[in-house]
Steps between C-alpha positions, in 0.01 A plus 500: 500500500612711211440405134854606422718201391744365756846639466778273389788421732725724289260791551491448877880477513517825303266664749714390790812625327342840431409529866850409616663746260276800553625773735367485853291812528506525880805662643686318774486643848805678639525248786412138559187457714345189657247498213784415257521159669129429521457337162257760359521803276815647660682168472388459138627843409833450682563169329416620148647851519821418688595134527372383161626816330853449632522119497291419193577168331285230331478282808400785732266661249186289575519594873363158600525324832799312355739532211489199266803415290697214341811403694719364221801672344405839355159461660384218275487123502490440872209443738252783536521651846301750705682733738355729762597701810310675776575676830295473821467776755172404665409644841439327736743222421266243654131510417201260514564223248867556441809720529753679280699181431209293370382805305840543332500140371139489386508839333790418269371145438170652392660758271680217320184288483310784331722465196395132472836376627576241765705666781833329570735701722506822704761736641451685824653827611461626859540858618495476880491788745750501784333369817248280321423191715670181382193306609280700265747457213510125561119493494492689167764280336328184624172616341688569172637145502150357562349721227777401252442129564123545457555682172748239371793744472837539668674809631844448336685829560470813703654799673483672838556864593464667836420870529502743789224493759190680378588470127297196391182449705652182631531294182466530121522199269560475123433178312571421135400185318538296185243269345490286187240537224360152431222595260522615138251788523561834662279690743484864391273803483550475123281190501202668670188545282159659537260243645762342729402445862687603819516254787638539849612198696335601828400774739670833448647746750589250774873573533489876503214508748660247733829694504322828557310362803819333634667840535276567797415857389135398462288355777335240283438147617503302177586134451701536175831360378728587207442286191879466440544171304710360209293496177726288274302181551166674453630662183615160366160354567338787303743479207472118485123526481464789254833531321526799271144589586673697778604832341671672789556464878558775752584507874284778654729607785569874552208706365272196501287356223389849387850614415594174322195524277548873438859437387380215276234718340757771425749251358252333265281806425199290585230545765421279797153485667505375858179361648496618862258231630736229367805620700586251778557711817501373855252673732787596732687672215187673380413621846856631577514676165162664557613638835823636353356634174703256290397266223614135481580528130801717596622285795802272457486126463789257543343167417261576216534512122301675229461296177382638164364207300324443174121503533464138391753396770349701787292225663778241469746749652257570787457128567878447495562779749225379733649149495801624686494597873636846418227564240186384674349851499598575137252705297451655154492869576541696175491506122738657252334732250601724207351821634585732669865426423747524785240514776372271772139534601320358802133401470365549850252285686225758434563501121701821461862513378808700582863523387759299693838665484841405639562545870569868579696592809610256766215382725681185615879547522740215571269205425774298325 
């Protein structure tokens, strides 16, 4: 660790603001490509250079999993709420361990939970292709109902559109959700400090690998299911045990754990050192990735969280996660450091180190 004094919260907030306000140096492409939806570098550039530039406002500025705001008149005095939305275009629609309906509920529930809120209600919008089997639609909606009940939320409003045959890959779903903030402290990159530890709640890369194999393009016989699951209860267990010792939570979906940590390092102008031997990876995921030349750090998850916690709270946080069925494989996998600022490094099993950047390209399209 560096001998430099820890930065104050005001200094970290100022660093985040400078990053948000600086011009994006990379030029946007002339056309949208699949990589713009993969959650990596292209997505990051598109969001900052186009969407944030045109839609900038104080609630959007942090670019978190959810927007957090007060619901009273003039935005003050009412309950603090978290609001999030996500769209699901996974292919195939049905995969080992779940389907697009369950995924659409869990994904938005988890985005809300990462802000520290308790999810309350969801909306659901369906874009259905002409000719889609009613039996498949019923199966999807039934799984959404079961997932909502398991997550303790209700789907309270929605919309349905039908498009011409061949225009929607069968079915697309959008869900949006609202949660209530029940704790006084905020979870934010601004709270992250050198010396903090990074925990993951379980094995990484399960969802993306399971979906990839389910497509049938690869002749791999692997017993592997998606990890799709609602994380609100697990998050509550962690926050109840550690409180404001939790600095920040992230949902490592598109782009995987590597991209989430790379974004966090850039936002805070700190460094993160990942310990490769500590990463929990199923043998099936490791083997499939080796065959395909992929790395599990970049593979999507749909039922795992990454928690940045104070060093003195790390062991208590680990015990809390492991006390819950969804966190039994939790591990401490990284440490936040001062140097080199803005970079994530991986210390390999043989003792070397290398830079871990955001996902580049689109190795696994349509995983959520």
